C-alpha positions as CSV (number, residue, x, y, z in Angstrom):
1,M,-6.7,-29.4,15.1
2,L,-10.2,-28.8,16.4
3,I,-12.2,-25.7,16.0
4,V,-15.0,-24.5,18.3
5,Q,-18.0,-22.9,16.6
6,A,-21.1,-21.8,18.4
7,G,-19.9,-23.7,21.5
8,E,-19.4,-27.0,19.6
9,I,-16.2,-28.6,18.5
10,V,-16.1,-29.1,14.7
11,E,-13.6,-30.6,12.4
12,P,-11.9,-28.1,10.0
13,P,-12.5,-28.6,6.3
14,L,-10.1,-31.0,4.7
15,T,-8.2,-30.5,1.4
16,L,-6.7,-33.4,-0.4
17,I,-3.2,-33.0,-1.7
18,G,-2.1,-36.2,-3.3
19,D,-2.7,-38.9,-0.8
20,M,-2.5,-36.5,2.2
21,K,-5.4,-35.0,3.9
22,M,-4.6,-31.5,5.2
23,T,-6.7,-28.6,6.5
24,I,-6.3,-25.1,5.1
25,Y,-4.6,-24.2,8.4
26,D,-2.1,-27.0,7.9
27,I,-1.4,-25.9,4.3
28,V,-0.8,-22.2,5.4
29,K,1.5,-23.3,8.3
30,K,3.5,-25.4,5.9
31,L,3.8,-22.6,3.4
32,V,4.7,-19.9,5.9
33,G,6.8,-22.0,8.3
34,E,7.3,-22.0,12.0
35,I,6.5,-18.7,13.9
36,S,7.4,-19.6,17.5
37,P,10.9,-18.4,18.5
38,A,13.4,-21.1,19.4
39,G,15.8,-19.0,21.4
40,A,18.5,-19.2,18.8
41,S,19.2,-16.1,16.7
42,H,20.1,-18.0,13.6
43,I,16.6,-19.6,13.7
44,D,14.6,-16.8,15.2
45,G,15.3,-14.3,12.4
46,E,13.6,-16.5,9.9
47,R,10.7,-17.3,12.3
48,F,10.2,-13.6,12.9
49,K,9.8,-13.1,9.2
50,N,7.3,-15.9,9.1
51,L,5.4,-14.3,12.0
52,E,5.2,-11.1,10.0
53,V,3.8,-13.0,7.0
54,M,1.3,-14.8,9.2
55,T,0.1,-11.6,10.9
56,T,-0.3,-9.8,7.6
57,L,-2.4,-12.8,6.3
58,A,-4.5,-12.7,9.5
59,Q,-5.1,-8.9,9.1
60,L,-6.2,-9.4,5.5
61,L,-8.6,-12.2,6.4
62,I,-10.0,-10.2,9.3
63,T,-10.5,-7.2,6.9
64,D,-12.4,-9.5,4.5
65,I,-14.6,-10.8,7.4
66,E,-15.3,-7.2,8.5
67,E,-16.6,-6.4,5.0
68,V,-19.0,-9.3,5.2
69,A,-20.1,-8.3,8.7
70,K,-21.2,-4.9,7.3
71,L,-24.0,-6.8,5.5
72,K,-25.7,-8.0,8.7
73,D,-28.6,-5.7,8.4
74,R,-29.4,-6.5,4.7
75,H,-32.9,-7.8,3.9
76,E,-31.8,-10.7,1.7
77,H,-31.7,-13.8,3.9
78,S,-28.5,-15.3,2.6
79,I,-26.6,-12.0,2.8
80,K,-28.0,-11.2,6.2
81,Q,-27.0,-14.7,7.4
82,A,-23.4,-14.3,6.3
83,G,-23.2,-10.8,7.7
84,E,-24.6,-11.9,11.1
85,F,-22.2,-14.9,11.2
86,A,-19.2,-12.7,10.4
87,H,-20.3,-10.0,12.9
88,K,-20.7,-12.7,15.6
89,F,-17.3,-14.1,14.9
90,L,-15.7,-10.7,15.1
91,T,-17.4,-9.6,18.3
92,E,-17.7,-12.8,20.2
93,E,-14.6,-14.8,19.1
94,L,-12.1,-12.1,18.4
95,L,-13.7,-9.5,20.7
96,I,-13.4,-6.8,18.1
97,E,-15.8,-3.9,18.9
98,E,-17.9,-2.2,16.3
């Protein structure tokens, strides 16, 4: 999976698990399971539960990023940098308004 950041394609960070190289995204997908419905009720009930887990995780992550974005006007360079990056992600990538 490729990620676009600042208009450029970048590789996601890799994590080593044994001999396997996996991204954090791959690990979460493996832990949560499939979320796309298959059109069969005996499968889709489980996938819907997985979707609920995935959306809850996404909301928690977005909330964390929103907290960092609040720091965009700080005077300390590294704090301001993180805040501006988080704010830009929220407003330009996710289109979340202030």
